matplotlib code that plots the C-alpha trace (Angstrom):
import matplotlib.pyplot as plt

x = [224.4, 226.6, 228.1, 231.0, 232.7, 231.5, 234.0, 236.1, 234.7, 233.2, 234.7, 234.0, 230.9, 230.0, 227.1, 223.5, 221.4, 220.7, 217.4, 216.9, 213.9, 214.9, 216.2, 219.8, 219.2, 218.0, 219.7, 223.5, 223.3, 221.6, 224.1, 226.9, 225.4, 224.9, 227.0, 224.2, 221.8, 218.1, 215.6, 212.8, 212.7, 213.6, 214.3, 217.9, 219.1, 222.1, 222.2, 225.3, 227.7, 226.0, 224.2, 220.8, 218.6, 215.1, 214.5, 211.8, 212.3, 213.2, 216.4, 217.0, 219.3, 221.3, 221.8, 223.0, 225.6, 227.0, 225.8, 227.7, 225.0, 226.0, 222.5, 219.8, 216.3, 213.5, 210.7, 207.8, 207.7, 208.0, 205.2, 203.0, 203.5, 202.7, 199.5, 198.3, 197.7, 196.8, 195.7, 197.0, 200.3, 203.3, 206.8, 206.1, 204.6, 207.5, 210.0, 208.1, 208.4, 212.0, 212.7, 211.0, 212.9, 216.3, 215.4, 215.6, 213.5, 215.2, 216.9, 218.7, 217.3, 218.4, 216.7, 215.0, 213.5, 209.9, 207.6, 204.5, 206.6, 208.2, 204.7, 203.6, 206.8, 206.4, 202.8, 204.1, 206.3, 209.7, 211.9, 213.3, 216.0, 216.8, 220.5, 222.2, 224.4, 223.4, 226.9, 229.3, 232.2, 231.2, 233.1, 236.5, 237.3, 239.1, 241.8, 239.2, 236.8, 239.6, 240.4, 236.7, 236.6, 239.7, 237.9, 234.9, 237.2, 238.8, 235.3, 234.8, 238.0, 236.9, 233.7, 235.6, 238.0, 235.0, 233.7, 237.2, 237.5, 234.1, 235.3, 238.6, 236.8, 234.3, 234.6, 233.8, 231.1, 229.6, 230.5, 228.9, 230.5, 229.7, 230.4, 229.8, 227.8, 225.4, 225.5, 227.4, 224.9, 225.1, 222.9, 225.2, 228.2, 226.4, 225.4, 229.0, 230.1, 227.4, 228.1, 231.8, 231.1, 228.8, 231.4, 233.9, 231.6, 229.7, 226.4, 226.5, 223.2, 222.6, 225.9, 226.7, 228.0, 227.0, 228.5, 228.4, 226.0, 224.4, 227.6, 227.2, 224.5, 226.7, 224.0, 222.6, 223.0, 223.3, 221.0, 221.1, 224.0, 227.5, 229.3, 233.0, 235.2, 232.9, 233.8, 232.2, 231.9, 232.0, 231.1, 230.9, 229.9, 229.2, 228.3, 230.4, 228.0, 230.1, 230.6, 228.1, 230.9, 231.1, 233.6, 233.3, 235.5, 235.1, 237.1, 236.4, 237.1, 236.9, 236.9, 238.5, 240.4, 240.1, 240.0, 242.4, 239.6, 238.7, 242.4, 242.6, 239.4, 240.6, 244.0, 242.5, 240.3, 243.3, 245.4, 242.6, 242.3, 246.1, 245.8, 243.0, 244.8, 247.8, 245.6, 243.8, 245.1, 243.8, 242.8, 242.3, 239.0, 237.2, 236.3, 240.0, 240.4, 237.4, 239.0, 242.1, 239.9, 238.1, 241.5, 242.9, 239.9, 240.1, 243.8, 242.9, 240.1, 237.1, 234.3, 231.4, 228.1, 224.3, 222.4, 218.7, 219.3, 221.4, 224.8, 228.1, 231.7, 232.3, 229.1, 229.3, 231.5, 235.0, 234.3, 232.2, 232.6, 232.4, 231.5, 228.3, 226.7, 227.8, 227.4, 228.2, 230.3, 232.6, 232.1, 234.6, 232.6, 231.8, 230.7, 233.1, 234.0, 237.3, 238.7, 239.6, 242.3, 241.0, 238.0, 237.6, 236.7, 236.3, 238.2, 236.2, 236.4, 234.7, 233.9, 230.7, 230.0, 227.3, 228.7, 232.2, 231.3, 231.8, 234.8, 235.0, 237.9, 237.3, 239.5, 239.1, 241.6, 241.9, 242.8, 246.1, 248.3, 250.3, 249.8, 246.4, 246.4, 245.0, 242.2, 241.5, 243.7, 243.1, 245.1, 244.3, 244.7, 241.5, 241.9, 241.3, 242.3]
y = [-29.4, -30.6, -28.0, -28.9, -27.5, -29.2, -31.9, -32.5, -36.0, -37.1, -39.9, -39.5, -41.4, -42.7, -45.0, -44.5, -41.6, -42.0, -40.8, -40.0, -38.8, -38.7, -36.5, -36.5, -37.6, -41.0, -41.3, -41.5, -41.7, -38.3, -36.8, -38.3, -37.1, -33.5, -32.9, -30.8, -31.4, -31.1, -32.4, -33.2, -35.4, -33.8, -34.7, -35.2, -36.9, -37.2, -36.1, -37.0, -36.6, -33.6, -33.5, -31.7, -31.0, -29.6, -27.7, -25.5, -21.8, -22.7, -24.5, -23.1, -20.2, -22.1, -25.0, -22.6, -21.2, -24.3, -27.6, -30.0, -30.0, -28.7, -27.3, -26.3, -25.9, -24.2, -26.6, -24.2, -23.4, -27.1, -28.0, -25.2, -26.6, -30.1, -28.9, -27.1, -30.6, -32.3, -30.3, -33.0, -33.4, -34.0, -35.4, -38.1, -35.6, -33.2, -35.9, -36.9, -33.3, -33.1, -36.5, -35.2, -31.9, -33.6, -36.4, -39.1, -42.3, -44.4, -44.1, -46.3, -46.1, -47.5, -50.6, -48.4, -46.0, -45.2, -47.9, -45.7, -43.1, -45.8, -47.1, -43.6, -43.1, -46.4, -45.5, -42.3, -44.4, -44.1, -47.2, -47.6, -50.2, -50.9, -51.5, -53.0, -49.9, -46.6, -45.2, -48.2, -45.7, -44.9, -48.0, -46.4, -43.4, -40.4, -38.7, -36.1, -38.8, -40.6, -37.4, -37.0, -40.5, -39.9, -36.9, -39.1, -41.4, -38.5, -37.7, -41.4, -41.3, -38.2, -40.0, -43.1, -40.9, -39.3, -42.7, -43.7, -40.6, -41.3, -44.9, -43.6, -41.1, -43.7, -45.5, -49.0, -49.4, -52.8, -54.1, -51.1, -48.2, -44.8, -41.4, -38.1, -40.0, -41.6, -44.9, -44.8, -46.2, -47.0, -44.0, -41.6, -43.0, -42.7, -39.1, -38.2, -39.8, -38.1, -34.7, -35.1, -36.1, -33.1, -30.7, -32.3, -31.7, -34.9, -36.4, -39.8, -41.8, -45.3, -45.2, -48.5, -48.6, -52.0, -54.0, -57.5, -59.9, -57.0, -56.6, -60.2, -58.9, -56.8, -54.3, -53.9, -50.2, -50.8, -49.8, -49.6, -49.5, -50.6, -52.9, -53.3, -56.1, -56.5, -55.9, -52.8, -52.5, -48.9, -48.5, -45.0, -44.3, -40.6, -38.7, -35.6, -32.6, -30.8, -33.7, -36.5, -39.1, -41.4, -42.7, -46.1, -47.3, -49.7, -50.3, -52.5, -51.4, -52.9, -50.9, -53.0, -56.2, -58.6, -62.3, -64.6, -65.7, -62.1, -61.3, -64.3, -63.3, -59.7, -60.8, -63.2, -60.5, -58.1, -60.9, -61.7, -58.0, -57.9, -61.0, -59.5, -56.2, -58.1, -59.8, -56.7, -55.6, -55.1, -58.2, -60.3, -62.0, -60.5, -64.1, -64.8, -61.9, -63.2, -66.6, -65.3, -64.2, -67.6, -69.4, -67.2, -67.8, -71.5, -71.6, -69.7, -72.2, -70.0, -71.9, -70.3, -72.1, -71.6, -72.1, -72.0, -68.5, -67.2, -67.5, -67.4, -66.8, -64.9, -64.8, -61.6, -60.4, -59.1, -55.8, -53.6, -50.6, -47.1, -43.8, -41.8, -44.9, -46.7, -50.0, -50.1, -52.1, -53.9, -56.8, -59.0, -62.0, -65.6, -64.2, -63.9, -60.3, -59.1, -56.0, -53.1, -50.6, -47.4, -48.9, -48.3, -51.0, -51.6, -54.4, -55.5, -59.0, -59.8, -62.6, -62.9, -65.3, -64.6, -65.0, -64.0, -61.0, -59.5, -57.8, -56.1, -54.0, -52.0, -49.8, -48.3, -48.7, -47.9, -50.8, -50.4, -52.7, -53.4, -52.6, -50.9, -47.2, -46.6, -44.0, -44.4, -44.1, -44.8, -46.8, -50.4, -50.2, -51.6, -52.5, -49.5, -49.9]
z = [85.8, 83.0, 80.6, 78.5, 75.4, 72.2, 71.5, 74.6, 75.1, 71.8, 69.7, 65.9, 64.8, 61.3, 62.2, 60.9, 62.3, 66.0, 67.4, 71.1, 73.2, 76.8, 79.6, 80.7, 84.3, 83.2, 79.8, 79.7, 75.9, 75.8, 78.1, 76.0, 72.7, 73.7, 76.8, 78.2, 81.2, 80.6, 83.2, 80.8, 77.7, 74.4, 70.8, 69.5, 66.4, 64.1, 60.5, 58.4, 61.4, 62.9, 66.2, 66.3, 69.3, 69.5, 72.7, 74.1, 75.0, 78.6, 77.4, 73.9, 74.8, 77.3, 74.8, 72.1, 74.5, 76.2, 74.7, 72.5, 69.8, 66.3, 65.8, 68.3, 66.9, 68.7, 69.5, 69.3, 65.5, 64.7, 67.2, 65.7, 62.2, 63.4, 65.2, 62.1, 60.7, 63.9, 67.0, 69.4, 67.7, 70.0, 69.8, 67.2, 64.7, 65.3, 64.6, 61.5, 60.2, 61.0, 59.3, 56.2, 56.3, 56.7, 54.2, 56.7, 56.7, 59.3, 62.6, 65.1, 68.7, 72.0, 73.4, 76.1, 73.5, 74.6, 73.1, 72.6, 70.7, 68.6, 67.6, 66.5, 64.5, 62.7, 62.0, 60.4, 58.1, 59.8, 60.2, 63.7, 64.4, 68.1, 68.7, 71.8, 72.1, 70.5, 71.0, 71.3, 71.3, 74.9, 75.9, 74.9, 77.1, 75.8, 77.9, 79.0, 80.1, 82.0, 83.8, 84.6, 86.0, 88.0, 89.5, 90.3, 92.2, 94.0, 95.3, 96.2, 98.2, 99.9, 101.0, 102.2, 104.1, 105.9, 106.9, 108.1, 110.3, 111.9, 112.7, 114.1, 116.3, 117.5, 120.9, 121.7, 124.4, 125.2, 121.7, 120.0, 118.3, 119.9, 118.4, 120.3, 122.9, 120.4, 118.6, 115.3, 112.8, 109.1, 108.5, 110.2, 108.3, 105.0, 105.8, 106.5, 103.2, 101.2, 102.7, 102.0, 98.4, 97.9, 99.2, 96.8, 93.9, 93.5, 94.4, 96.1, 96.1, 97.4, 99.3, 101.1, 104.6, 105.9, 108.8, 110.0, 108.3, 106.4, 104.4, 103.2, 100.8, 98.4, 97.6, 101.1, 101.9, 105.7, 108.5, 112.3, 114.8, 113.8, 116.1, 117.1, 115.7, 112.6, 109.0, 107.5, 103.7, 102.5, 98.8, 97.3, 93.7, 93.3, 90.1, 89.5, 89.1, 86.5, 84.1, 84.9, 85.2, 88.2, 90.7, 92.2, 95.1, 97.9, 101.1, 104.0, 107.6, 111.1, 114.3, 117.1, 116.8, 113.8, 114.3, 112.5, 110.2, 109.4, 108.7, 106.4, 104.5, 103.9, 102.8, 100.3, 98.8, 98.4, 96.9, 94.5, 93.5, 92.8, 90.7, 88.7, 88.2, 87.0, 84.3, 83.0, 79.6, 76.1, 74.3, 77.4, 78.0, 81.1, 82.0, 82.4, 84.8, 86.8, 86.9, 88.6, 91.5, 91.6, 91.6, 94.4, 96.6, 96.0, 97.0, 100.2, 101.0, 100.5, 98.9, 96.9, 97.1, 97.1, 100.3, 101.2, 102.6, 99.7, 98.2, 100.1, 99.0, 95.7, 93.8, 91.7, 88.8, 89.2, 87.5, 85.2, 83.0, 84.5, 82.9, 82.6, 84.2, 87.2, 85.4, 81.7, 79.2, 79.5, 82.0, 83.8, 85.0, 83.9, 80.5, 77.6, 76.9, 75.3, 77.0, 74.7, 75.0, 76.6, 78.3, 82.1, 84.5, 88.2, 89.9, 92.9, 94.2, 97.5, 99.9, 102.0, 104.8, 107.4, 110.8, 109.6, 107.6, 104.1, 102.5, 99.1, 97.8, 94.6, 92.5, 88.9, 86.1, 82.4, 80.2, 78.2, 76.2, 79.4, 83.1, 83.6, 84.5, 88.0, 88.1, 91.9, 94.9, 98.6, 101.1, 102.1, 105.9, 107.2, 110.9, 113.1, 116.8]

ax = plt.figure().add_subplot(projection="3d")
ax.plot(x, y, z, "-o")
ax.set_aspect("equal")
plt.show()
């Protein structure tokens, strides 16, 4: 549950009035706007720089005490007033009354604003303008947000450490990893990671612990027994319970003895990551950062191509923004995007070749005018004998 003091994270906003109707579990914009967790959709909007929420009796008192809204209105009186005119009145009619009360005729809404609600509001005479980013200031992280992301990555590192300990404790038997007399599976590894993250204060969902050829599909979560002498990609991106901010780190491990080809592959990925990190700074095109990885892999002889069974090599972006969402602006990929001072990005090159395996190494940094500020920390030793 998120509960923050009113302005610890918020950047000043002078844009037209935003309108939101969402819950905070699925809407990072709503969580950003009010700094307050509500499991069901509710109305929130801006009026001349002030943030207003309309909440039912279940949430009203809590919101008054601990939300970031400047004004919290009780839903029930507004709903009664709307239903006096139309017995089936709901959110649209309440918003219509509020707009009239606050002398508003137009709002900006996010691109995922509910369509049926938008149709009703337009029928009531309100102008709604969808915008690509309702709060573009989310891209630039304040000092408090950077600290929250550092905490998210501490939780990520805790999860990765739990996976590493399981791998270190495991024994090799007939090419398979065994732990406490039972096969060490991706499922067991993910459970260990998720328990560690939970104990650290974060919730890790869709955790990746994939070995062998499974790791060659970057978003394959992993399933079944893990084998010795195979690369295992561990990607942990938990959400901190107290703030809603994420961590996102990846390390690749191998239990046993790596082949020369595997060593060459892992070394190339780490070299590419260092080249990308060296290129990250304010004013640089994310496409340029991505190109540093492509150039590194080409120099090391790793080709990227499409095959009838899927792509091999390096076929995803180098990085993405991280905050209240795991994937948000900016991007570092083949698409042009100028990096801004204060934004936070992952740096995660990878190589994937069925038969050889997959490797990805990911860290999180905040963009500065010079060397990026690291917001994640975990060692890069990957071969576990």
